[in-house]
N, C-alpha and C positions, 0 to 999 in steps of 0.2 A: 711443850703444854704448850696447851694451843690455848687462841685470844680467849677460846671460851671460860677453860677454864682460870685466866689470866685478871681476867674482869671482874669477875665474881657477881652478876647482876645474874638474880630470880628470871628463869621462865623464859619469857616472849622481851623483855623487855632486852637479854643476853643477847637472842639472834638478832631484834635491829639493828641494839649499834653492833653489833657483826657487822649487819646489812651495810649498815653507814663507811665503816671503814674498810669493804672493798670494793664500794662506789664502785666504776663501773667493771670493775674484771668479772667476767664469767668463770670462771672457775673457785668464787669464792675465796683464795686466799686475800689474809693481809700479805700486803708488802711493808717496807721501812718505810718512805711514803708515804702514807695514806695511816699508819700508822703513831707515826710522829705525830702529824698532822691533826687528827683527831683528836691526839690529848693531851697535845697540847690549845684545841680550843676547849678539852672539857676545864683541865684545870690551871690556863693564864689568860682566858679571854674573862671580856666585866660582860654582866648577866645578861642583854643582848641576845653577843651573840648563844652564851649558854640559850636561852628562853628560845632563841631557834636551828639548838639544835637537837634540846625534845623535843618541841613539834615534827621532827623532821622523818623524828623515831617514828610519834603514832598517825605519822600522814602514810598512811598502806600502802596506797596506791602513785603516791607521790602530783598528786591533784595538786596541792597548795590550798589544801581546804581540809579541815577533819572533819566527816559524815560522820553522816548516821553507821553506815560497812565498817569502817574503820574502828565509831565505838564501841559494834560488831563483835569487830576477830578482837579486837586489846579485852573484854569481857568475854568473847570463849574461853580464852586461856584461864581464869583465876573460878581456883577451885572450890565450890560451896564445904560449909559445915553443913553434917550430915551429923543430927541428933544421935545423943546417944540414949538407948533403950534401958 
């Protein structure tokens, strides 16, 4: 089972969550230590820690700010509803 299947999050959220789980690894693999740390941050942390985690998911360039470019990237992954005729 892959990490993405395990967490079962929609689209870009799953990709960003995976990026947090792989940290500085260049091979894209999730190792036990980072998986455990991330799960503890999600399920056993205070609200402030969870908010920082969420912020980091949407700070695509990692500059410590959510800029217009970050929002554009996020919105580009949202499908638009098409009218049925």
